[in-house]
N, C-alpha and C positions, 0 to 999 in steps of 0.2 A: 529271518527263518535261523533257527537253531539247529546245531547236529548232535549228535551223541553218540560217542564209541562204544559198542558192544563191549560188555566184560567178556573173558576169557575164564574158563574153567579147565582144570585138569582132564575132563572127559574131553575136551575139544582138541586134544592132542594123544588121545588114544589111551591116556592113563586111566585106571579104576581110581575112584575119589577113596577107595581104602587101600591105604599104604601100610605097609607092614612095621612094628613098632620101632624097630632098630633104625629107622630113621630119622638123624637130630640134625640134619645139616639144611641151611636154608639155599638150597642150591636151585636155581630156577629150571624150568624146563623149557627151554627156546626149540621150537621145529626150525628147522634151517631153512634159510630163505631160498628162492630160486638162483639169486646173485652169486650166494656163497655155495652152493651145490655145482652152478655154471665155473665158478673159479676154481674148485677142487678138480674137477673135471679138465679144464684148461691145463693147470698144472700136472696132469697126469700124476697124481697121488695116489699110493696103495689104499686100497677099502679101510674105512675105519672099523673099529671092532663092534661087534653087536654091544647095544647098550652105552654107545657113545653117540657125541653129535658135534657139530661144529659151531665154533662160535670165532668173531673176530675182535681183536682188540687193536688200536691203532692201524688199522689195514693188515694185520697180521691173523691168517687165519690157521686155528689151532682147535683141538678137541677137547671134550671134557665128557666124561660118566654122566648119564642121566641119575638123578638124585635117588629114583626107585630102587637103583641097582649097588646103593651102599650100605653096607652093614658094620657093625663094629669089629668086624675082624677083617676088612677088606684091606689089602696093602695097595697104596697109590704109588704111580710113578710118573716122576716130573721128566720130559725130555724136552729138551729146550735145542739140540742138534741132533735132526735125525733122518729117516725117511719120513716121518711124522712128527710133529711135534704137540705138545700139550700135556694133560693129566690123564693117563690111564690107569683105569683099574685094573689088577691082577699082573703079575708079572708073565704069565702065558700070554697074554694081549699085547704087551707093551715089548719083549724080547723080540717082534718081527720087526719092530722099528728101527731098532739099533745094533741087533748082531749083525756082524758083519762090514757093518759100516765105518769105514776111517773116519776118525773124527766126531762120532756122537760122543753127546754129553747128556747122561740122565744119572738118576740119582733117586732112590725111595725116598717119599715124604712122608709125614706122620698124618697128615688128613687130605681130604679134596680141599679144603678153602686154602690151607697153606700151599698147597701146589699150584692151585689159580692164582694167589698172589705172588708165587715167587715167577711164574712165568709171567705174567704181567710186568712184574719188573726186568726180569730177562728183556723181552720185548722194548719198554722203555729204553734199556741200555745199549739197545741195538746188537744183542747177542746170540737171538735166537734166528735158525738158520735151517731150509730145508737141504739135506745133503742126498 
């Protein structure tokens, strides 16, 4: 008996197949798992910004923006120590996780991919932390 795995399309995640021409990054859209959402609730983390999602790397939970929220003029901020960690699109959304947080570490990065790679490197080095 053979089994096949059904393929998923963008429409399975509520995104239209038509995407703006400004998207050039190959960032996957990964719906958060029930386990990831439960972990975030257990940690009592503040809500994530709109158009962002949870992802885990080496058992560390962080956030990334959905790729359809990315345009050529989007600014990205890498937060490695703060109320929430990850890559956030737009300072208005990122500032709530670092303003007034003693020991917060963050910086502007040139792209989502660069921020993602730096986040994984920070996790590998054991330097990422929720404050």
